[in-house]
One Martini backbone bead per residue (centre of mass of N, CA, C, O) as a GRO file, in nm:
protein
  125
    1MET     BB    1 -11.556  -1.967  -0.864
    2MET     BB    2 -11.536  -1.697  -1.021
    3LYS     BB    3 -11.835  -1.703  -1.124
    4THR     BB    4 -11.963  -1.703  -0.842
    5ARG     BB    5 -11.838  -1.436  -0.747
    6LEU     BB    6 -11.953  -1.248  -0.962
    7ILE     BB    7 -12.249  -1.306  -0.903
    8ALA     BB    8 -12.245  -1.225  -0.600
    9GLN     BB    9 -12.153  -0.928  -0.661
   10ALA     BB   10 -12.383  -0.846  -0.839
   11LEU     BB   11 -12.624  -0.918  -0.647
   12GLY     BB   12 -12.528  -0.742  -0.406
   13ALA     BB   13 -12.538  -0.473  -0.563
   14PHE     BB   14 -12.852  -0.480  -0.633
   15ALA     BB   15 -12.942  -0.431  -0.324
   16LEU     BB   16 -12.893  -0.148  -0.362
   17ALA     BB   17 -13.096   0.148  -0.307
   18ALA     BB   18 -12.926   0.370  -0.218
   19ALA     BB   19 -12.770   0.652  -0.264
   20THR     BB   20 -12.449   0.759  -0.338
   21PRO     BB   21 -12.213   0.974  -0.289
   22VAL     BB   22 -12.017   1.206  -0.493
   23SER     BB   23 -11.711   1.316  -0.504
   24ALA     BB   24 -11.474   1.517  -0.641
   25ALA     BB   25 -11.236   1.305  -0.600
   26ASP     BB   26 -11.362   1.126  -0.784
   27SER     BB   27 -11.352   0.892  -1.036
   28TRP     BB   28 -11.527   0.944  -1.360
   29SER     BB   29 -11.782   0.807  -1.583
   30GLU     BB   30 -12.004   0.874  -1.864
   31SER     BB   31 -12.312   0.724  -2.001
   32MET     BB   32 -12.553   0.666  -2.270
   33MET     BB   33 -12.845   0.468  -2.312
   34LYS     BB   34 -13.018   0.293  -2.538
   35PRO     BB   35 -13.208   0.088  -2.680
   36LEU     BB   36 -13.003  -0.181  -2.774
   37MET     BB   37 -12.741  -0.038  -2.655
   38ALA     BB   38 -12.431  -0.124  -2.612
   39THR     BB   39 -12.224  -0.176  -2.319
   40SER     BB   40 -11.864  -0.160  -2.230
   41LEU     BB   41 -11.675  -0.328  -1.957
   42ASP     BB   42 -11.425  -0.330  -1.713
   43ALA     BB   43 -11.441  -0.574  -1.418
   44GLY     BB   44 -11.222  -0.708  -1.227
   45GLY     BB   45 -11.155  -0.957  -1.452
   46ALA     BB   46 -11.393  -0.857  -1.632
   47HIS     BB   47 -11.646  -0.866  -1.886
   48VAL     BB   48 -11.900  -0.620  -1.979
   49VAL     BB   49 -12.225  -0.653  -2.131
   50SER     BB   50 -12.484  -0.413  -2.203
   51TYR     BB   51 -12.847  -0.379  -2.199
   52PHE     BB   52 -13.174  -0.245  -2.293
   53LEU     BB   53 -13.537  -0.259  -2.223
   54PRO     BB   54 -13.850  -0.154  -2.254
   55VAL     BB   55 -14.075  -0.244  -1.974
   56SER     BB   56 -14.343  -0.125  -1.846
   57GLY     BB   57 -14.168   0.156  -1.796
   58ALA     BB   58 -13.902  -0.008  -1.766
   59CYS     BB   59 -13.575  -0.131  -1.719
   60ARG     BB   60 -13.428  -0.410  -1.893
   61LEU     BB   61 -13.142  -0.542  -1.770
   62THR     BB   62 -12.855  -0.675  -1.952
   63MET     BB   63 -12.579  -0.903  -1.846
   64MET     BB   64 -12.259  -0.991  -1.961
   65ILE     BB   65 -12.031  -1.210  -1.794
   66ALA     BB   66 -11.665  -1.231  -1.829
   67GLY     BB   67 -11.374  -1.349  -1.833
   68ASP     BB   68 -11.038  -1.263  -1.943
   69ASP     BB   69 -10.956  -1.570  -1.938
   70PRO     BB   70 -10.975  -1.810  -2.187
   71GLU     BB   71 -10.861  -2.063  -2.012
   72SER     BB   72 -11.090  -2.018  -1.823
   73LYS     BB   73 -11.400  -2.101  -1.682
   74SER     BB   74 -11.478  -1.785  -1.634
   75ALA     BB   75 -11.518  -1.704  -1.949
   76SER     BB   76 -11.792  -1.791  -1.931
   77PRO     BB   77 -12.084  -1.660  -1.967
   78THR     BB   78 -12.303  -1.445  -1.770
   79ARG     BB   79 -12.644  -1.391  -1.710
   80ILE     BB   80 -12.821  -1.078  -1.627
   81GLN     BB   81 -13.145  -0.986  -1.501
   82LEU     BB   82 -13.318  -0.662  -1.462
   83THR     BB   83 -13.536  -0.427  -1.301
   84VAL     BB   84 -13.560  -0.067  -1.357
   85GLU     BB   85 -13.691   0.193  -1.230
   86PRO     BB   86 -13.769   0.496  -1.265
   87GLY     BB   87 -13.517   0.672  -1.087
   88ARG     BB   88 -13.353   0.421  -1.057
   89ALA     BB   89 -13.086   0.192  -0.938
   90ALA     BB   90 -12.799  -0.002  -1.029
   91TYR     BB   91 -12.537  -0.173  -0.859
   92ILE     BB   92 -12.181  -0.232  -0.942
   93ASP     BB   93 -11.919  -0.411  -0.788
   94ASP     BB   94 -11.576  -0.448  -0.817
   95ALA     BB   95 -11.245  -0.568  -0.758
   96ASP     BB   96 -11.123  -0.256  -0.836
   97GLY     BB   97 -11.313  -0.038  -0.682
   98LYS     BB   98 -11.566  -0.018  -0.870
   99THR     BB   99 -11.870   0.162  -0.980
  100SER     BB  100 -12.189   0.086  -1.128
  101ARG     BB  101 -12.448   0.305  -1.250
  102PHE     BB  102 -12.787   0.216  -1.338
  103THR     BB  103 -13.019   0.453  -1.475
  104CYS     BB  104 -13.349   0.505  -1.505
  105LEU     BB  105 -13.509   0.705  -1.759
  106TYR     BB  106 -13.792   0.824  -1.745
  107SER     BB  107 -13.975   0.591  -1.963
  108ALA     BB  108 -13.737   0.402  -2.055
  109GLU     BB  109 -13.550   0.570  -2.282
  110ALA     BB  110 -13.300   0.550  -2.070
  111MET     BB  111 -12.952   0.507  -1.963
  112ASN     BB  112 -12.739   0.580  -1.691
  113VAL     BB  113 -12.371   0.561  -1.684
  114ILE     BB  114 -12.169   0.533  -1.383
  115ARG     BB  115 -11.821   0.541  -1.333
  116THR     BB  116 -11.657   0.462  -1.013
  117GLU     BB  117 -11.377   0.564  -0.815
  118ARG     BB  118 -11.284   0.454  -0.488
  119VAL     BB  119 -11.177   0.596  -0.176
  120ALA     BB  120 -11.088   0.549   0.133
  121LEU     BB  121 -11.159   0.726   0.424
  122ALA     BB  122 -11.046   0.885   0.689
  123PRO     BB  123 -11.109   0.987   0.983
  124ALA     BB  124 -11.148   1.253   1.159
  125ARG     BB  125 -10.935   1.419   1.425
   0.00000   0.00000   0.00000
């Protein structure tokens, strides 16, 4: 059940194509990935390890997602692969209210990873 939910969240997040603005009030961190250089992050009760390879001028992103509880069935890893065109991004939202944006740079020479924590804002009155 947890594994299915993680896959559904990841695939749903990949469907986002438009960039979302980041306000100055958001908490974020940024890192740069080179080909075959793994990046690790904790994402809402799961652990994610990702890397990419340049393929035909695009970034082929591979993500291994596993639950944090070694006793749980969701601890077995799930692999997701997708291709991100240069200048485009793949977004992943996790259960803790954080978003990871993986942007393919240049001719797939690097990927920029920005991890953002968002807070919902109330409409102005």
